[in-house]
C-alpha positions as CSV (number, residue, x, y, z in Angstrom):
1,M,33.8,45.5,11.7
2,A,33.8,42.0,13.1
3,T,30.4,42.9,14.9
4,S,28.6,44.0,11.6
5,I,30.0,40.7,9.7
6,R,28.6,38.7,12.5
7,K,24.9,40.4,12.2
8,I,25.2,40.2,8.6
9,S,26.1,36.4,8.7
10,A,23.4,35.8,11.4
11,A,20.7,37.7,8.9
12,V,21.8,35.7,6.0
13,M,21.6,32.3,8.2
14,F,18.2,33.4,9.4
15,M,16.8,33.7,5.7
16,V,18.3,30.6,4.5
17,I,16.6,28.5,7.5
18,F,13.4,30.3,7.0
19,L,13.7,29.5,3.1
20,V,14.3,26.0,3.8
21,L,11.5,25.8,6.2
22,N,9.1,27.6,3.9
23,T,9.9,25.4,1.1
24,A,9.4,22.1,3.3
25,C,6.0,23.3,4.5
26,Q,5.0,24.3,0.7
27,A,5.9,20.8,-0.2
28,Q,4.1,19.1,2.5
29,L,1.1,17.1,1.7
30,N,-2.3,18.4,3.2
31,S,-5.7,17.3,3.4
32,K,-7.4,20.3,1.5
33,F,-5.3,20.2,-1.5
34,Y,-8.1,20.2,-4.1
35,E,-10.7,22.0,-2.0
36,K,-10.4,25.2,-4.4
37,S,-8.9,23.6,-7.6
38,C,-11.1,20.3,-7.8
39,P,-13.7,20.4,-5.0
40,K,-15.6,17.4,-6.4
41,A,-12.1,15.3,-6.5
42,L,-13.0,13.0,-3.5
43,S,-16.4,12.6,-4.1
44,T,-15.9,11.5,-7.6
45,I,-13.2,8.9,-7.0
46,R,-15.4,7.6,-3.9
47,T,-18.3,6.9,-6.3
48,T,-15.9,4.9,-8.8
49,I,-14.5,2.9,-6.1
50,R,-17.7,1.8,-4.3
51,T,-18.8,0.9,-7.6
52,A,-16.0,-1.3,-8.4
53,I,-16.3,-3.1,-4.8
54,A,-19.8,-3.6,-4.8
55,R,-19.3,-5.5,-8.4
56,E,-16.4,-7.5,-6.9
57,R,-15.5,-7.6,-3.2
58,R,-12.0,-8.7,-3.7
59,M,-11.2,-5.5,-5.4
60,A,-11.1,-3.7,-1.9
61,A,-8.1,-5.7,-0.9
62,S,-6.8,-5.5,-4.5
63,L,-6.8,-1.5,-4.3
64,I,-5.3,-1.6,-0.8
65,R,-2.3,-3.8,-2.0
66,L,-1.8,-1.4,-5.1
67,H,-1.0,1.7,-2.9
68,F,1.4,-0.4,-0.6
69,H,3.2,-1.5,-3.7
70,D,3.3,1.6,-5.2
71,C,4.8,3.4,-2.0
72,F,7.5,0.7,-1.4
73,V,9.3,1.5,-4.9
74,Q,10.3,5.2,-5.4
75,G,7.6,6.4,-2.9
76,C,4.1,7.0,-3.4
77,D,4.2,8.3,-7.0
78,A,2.0,6.1,-9.0
79,S,5.0,4.6,-10.9
80,I,3.3,1.1,-10.5
81,L,0.6,2.3,-13.1
82,L,2.9,2.9,-15.7
83,D,3.1,0.6,-18.8
84,E,6.0,-1.1,-20.4
85,T,7.7,1.5,-23.1
86,S,11.2,1.4,-24.9
87,S,12.3,3.7,-22.2
88,I,10.0,2.3,-19.1
89,K,10.5,-1.2,-17.5
90,S,7.2,-1.5,-16.1
91,E,6.9,-2.6,-12.4
92,K,3.8,-4.4,-13.2
93,T,6.1,-7.3,-14.5
94,A,8.1,-7.4,-11.4
95,L,7.8,-10.9,-9.8
96,Q,5.6,-9.6,-6.6
97,N,3.1,-7.7,-9.1
98,K,3.2,-10.1,-12.2
99,N,-0.4,-11.4,-12.8
100,S,-1.4,-10.5,-9.0
101,A,-1.5,-6.9,-9.2
102,R,-4.9,-5.9,-9.7
103,G,-7.1,-2.6,-10.0
104,F,-5.5,-0.7,-12.5
105,E,-8.8,-0.4,-14.7
106,V,-10.5,0.9,-11.7
107,I,-8.0,3.6,-11.0
108,E,-8.1,4.6,-14.5
109,K,-11.8,4.7,-14.3
110,A,-11.5,7.2,-11.4
111,K,-8.9,9.2,-13.2
112,S,-11.1,9.6,-16.4
113,E,-14.2,10.7,-14.3
114,V,-12.1,13.3,-12.3
115,E,-10.4,14.5,-15.6
116,K,-14.0,15.2,-16.8
117,K,-14.5,17.5,-13.6
118,C,-11.0,19.3,-13.6
119,P,-8.4,18.2,-16.3
120,G,-4.9,18.0,-15.4
121,V,-5.2,18.8,-11.7
122,V,-5.6,15.6,-9.5
123,S,-2.7,13.4,-9.9
124,C,-2.9,9.4,-10.3
125,A,-0.8,8.9,-7.0
126,D,-3.2,11.0,-5.1
127,I,-6.0,8.8,-6.7
128,I,-4.4,5.4,-5.5
129,A,-3.9,6.8,-2.0
130,V,-7.8,7.7,-1.8
131,A,-8.7,4.6,-3.3
132,A,-7.0,2.6,-0.7
133,R,-8.8,4.6,2.1
134,D,-12.2,4.5,0.4
135,A,-11.5,0.7,-0.1
136,T,-10.8,0.1,3.3
137,E,-13.9,2.2,4.6
138,Y,-16.3,0.5,2.2
139,V,-15.6,-2.9,3.7
140,N,-16.0,-1.7,7.4
141,G,-12.5,-1.0,7.9
142,P,-11.1,2.3,9.5
143,S,-11.6,5.6,8.0
144,Y,-8.9,8.3,7.9
145,T,-7.9,11.5,6.4
146,V,-5.6,11.3,3.5
147,L,-3.4,14.0,2.9
148,L,-3.0,15.0,-0.7
149,G,-0.6,17.0,-3.3
150,R,1.2,14.0,-4.7
151,R,2.7,14.2,-8.2
152,D,3.1,11.5,-10.5
153,S,6.5,10.1,-11.5
154,T,7.8,10.2,-15.3
155,T,9.7,6.8,-14.4
156,A,9.5,3.3,-13.0
157,S,11.7,0.5,-12.0
158,R,11.1,-3.2,-12.2
159,A,14.5,-3.7,-10.8
160,R,13.6,-1.6,-7.8
161,A,10.5,-3.4,-7.3
162,N,11.8,-6.9,-7.6
163,K,14.6,-6.0,-5.1
164,E,12.5,-3.7,-2.4
165,L,8.8,-5.4,-2.7
166,P,8.1,-7.8,0.1
167,R,8.0,-11.5,-0.9
168,F,5.6,-14.1,0.4
169,T,8.8,-16.3,1.4
170,D,10.4,-13.2,3.6
171,G,11.3,-14.3,7.2
172,L,10.5,-11.8,10.0
173,D,13.6,-10.0,10.1
174,K,13.6,-9.5,6.2
175,L,10.3,-8.0,6.7
176,I,11.2,-5.9,9.4
177,S,14.3,-4.5,7.6
178,R,12.1,-3.8,4.5
179,F,9.6,-1.7,6.3
180,Q,12.3,0.2,8.4
181,K,13.7,1.3,5.0
182,I,10.6,3.0,4.0
183,G,10.0,4.7,7.5
184,L,7.8,2.0,9.3
185,N,8.2,0.0,12.3
186,A,7.2,-3.5,13.5
187,R,3.9,-2.4,14.5
188,D,3.3,-0.7,11.4
189,L,4.2,-4.2,9.8
190,V,1.8,-6.1,11.6
191,A,-1.2,-3.6,11.5
192,L,-0.4,-3.5,7.5
193,S,-0.4,-6.9,7.2
194,G,-3.6,-7.0,8.8
195,S,-5.3,-6.1,5.4
196,H,-5.0,-9.9,4.6
197,T,-8.2,-10.1,6.3
198,L,-9.4,-9.5,2.9
199,G,-8.3,-10.9,-0.5
200,Q,-6.9,-14.1,-1.7
201,A,-3.5,-15.3,-2.8
202,Q,-2.5,-17.7,-5.6
203,C,-1.8,-21.4,-4.8
204,A,1.8,-20.6,-6.1
205,T,2.6,-18.5,-3.2
206,F,1.5,-21.0,-0.5
207,R,2.0,-24.3,-1.9
208,D,5.5,-25.0,-0.3
209,R,4.0,-23.9,3.1
210,I,0.9,-26.4,3.1
211,Y,3.2,-29.3,2.1
212,S,5.9,-28.7,4.2
213,N,4.3,-30.8,7.1
214,G,6.1,-28.0,9.6
215,S,5.3,-27.2,13.1
216,D,4.5,-23.9,12.3
217,I,1.3,-24.8,10.1
218,D,-2.0,-26.7,11.6
219,A,-2.4,-29.9,9.8
220,G,-5.9,-29.8,9.4
221,F,-5.7,-26.3,7.9
222,A,-2.9,-27.3,5.5
223,T,-5.3,-30.4,4.4
224,T,-8.2,-28.2,3.6
225,R,-5.8,-25.9,1.5
226,R,-4.5,-28.7,-0.2
227,R,-7.8,-29.5,-1.9
228,R,-7.7,-26.3,-4.2
229,C,-4.0,-26.4,-4.5
230,P,-2.2,-29.6,-5.7
231,A,1.5,-30.4,-5.3
232,V,1.8,-30.0,-9.1
233,G,-0.1,-27.6,-11.4
234,G,-3.1,-25.0,-10.5
235,D,-0.6,-22.2,-9.7
236,G,-3.2,-19.6,-10.1
237,N,-6.0,-21.5,-8.0
238,L,-7.1,-19.0,-5.3
239,A,-7.4,-19.2,-1.7
240,P,-8.8,-16.9,1.0
241,L,-6.0,-15.1,3.0
242,D,-8.5,-15.3,6.1
243,L,-10.1,-18.6,5.9
244,V,-12.9,-17.7,8.5
245,T,-14.2,-14.4,7.4
246,P,-12.6,-13.6,3.8
247,N,-14.8,-10.7,2.7
248,S,-14.9,-9.1,6.1
249,W,-12.7,-6.3,7.9
250,D,-12.3,-7.9,11.3
251,T,-9.4,-9.5,13.7
252,Y,-9.8,-13.0,12.4
253,Y,-6.6,-12.7,10.3
254,F,-4.6,-12.2,13.7
255,K,-6.6,-14.9,15.5
256,N,-5.7,-17.4,12.4
257,L,-2.0,-16.8,13.1
258,I,-2.3,-17.5,16.6
259,Q,-4.0,-21.0,15.7
260,R,-1.0,-21.4,13.1
261,K,-3.4,-20.9,10.0
262,G,-1.7,-18.1,8.2
263,L,-2.0,-19.0,4.6
264,L,1.6,-17.4,3.4
265,E,4.8,-17.9,5.1
266,S,5.2,-14.0,5.3
267,D,2.1,-13.9,7.5
268,Q,2.7,-16.7,9.8
269,V,6.4,-15.6,10.7
270,L,4.4,-12.5,12.5
271,F,3.3,-14.9,15.0
272,S,6.5,-17.4,15.5
273,G,7.6,-16.8,19.1
274,R,9.5,-13.7,18.1
275,S,9.1,-10.1,18.9
276,T,5.9,-9.4,17.2
277,D,3.6,-12.1,18.7
278,S,2.5,-9.6,21.3
279,I,1.2,-7.4,18.8
280,V,-0.9,-10.0,17.0
281,K,-2.2,-11.1,20.3
282,E,-3.1,-7.6,20.9
283,Y,-4.8,-7.0,17.9
284,S,-6.5,-10.2,17.8
285,K,-8.4,-9.1,21.2
286,N,-8.8,-5.6,20.5
287,R,-10.1,-4.6,17.2
288,A,-9.9,-0.9,17.8
289,A,-6.5,-0.9,18.4
290,F,-5.8,-2.4,15.1
291,N,-8.0,-0.1,13.3
292,S,-6.2,2.9,14.7
293,D,-2.8,1.5,14.2
294,F,-3.7,0.2,10.6
295,A,-5.0,3.9,9.8
296,S,-1.8,5.8,11.3
297,A,0.2,3.1,9.4
298,M,-1.6,3.7,5.9
299,I,-0.9,7.5,6.7
300,K,2.8,7.3,7.3
301,M,3.3,4.6,4.4
302,G,1.2,7.3,2.0
303,N,3.6,9.9,3.1
304,Y,6.9,8.1,1.9
305,K,8.6,10.1,-0.6
306,P,6.0,11.9,-2.6
307,L,6.8,14.3,-5.4
308,T,5.5,17.7,-4.7
309,G,5.7,21.3,-6.0
310,S,7.3,21.0,-9.4
311,K,8.5,17.5,-9.4
312,G,7.0,14.8,-11.6
313,Q,3.8,15.8,-13.5
314,I,0.0,15.2,-13.5
315,R,-0.5,12.2,-15.9
316,R,-3.5,12.8,-18.3
317,I,-4.0,9.0,-18.0
318,C,-2.4,6.9,-15.4
319,S,-0.5,4.2,-17.5
320,A,1.5,6.5,-19.5
321,V,3.7,9.5,-19.1
322,N,2.6,12.9,-20.9
323,K,3.6,13.3,-24.4
């Protein structure tokens, strides 16, 4: 009798394990998710993204940042795209996004074009992830395979965005801690920060640094940056994150850090006599290593807490939950 019970228990346990593993496999993202349901999805998105960046080179950096800021809050679920409503506190107005997050209209354009091909199939969350890859590739950065199958959230959280998104004033320990919370390590942190080889920052985000007269900033660099960023006023004035080649994907961002020419405090702390110095040095000399690690980190980040299966929804427009 006892033997029979043990056999039954073992069989039940096996079935439970099988069902759990099978469900997990079904929930996993995969690169061919739309191969049958929307075969032209990726090419349609790519065309929209390339057109937008051809019109404005800075948009490449903005789209990469949009993906980054989406994944850090609630996972990669397109919550950053939702507008404010009576029930939704939009992440667009969080401190780290307000008047700086960009590219919403490009994602919406890509979504509208995909909807013409296959309505109600492709999620906004997947479009953000693909757009970041296509933007990177268009400016001669690395290409990589995006895993697909994310669904869109029906909620957003400005409070979590304010709390969890990295800040330009963060020290190294804080940055490492923030990245660890979403499964990224210090090497991922440095590699992803390398996307600052593109894009621009507002005066308000680096004013304190260039007027600090600190030992961690090159004096000539600070003087140059002060020309467009007065001590008072001009908060929205822009400066390139990479002074040397602001529109090119290369390793000058890391070389700038070694010369104490990082624009943001959160950039320069990556090379400040601490544990990440060696990674910055490596990437400054080895573009292939940077590209490879950046691609790996983007894939890892893009797989953070996606909504899959029956969770969430496929929004009809990216800025609003389906009614």
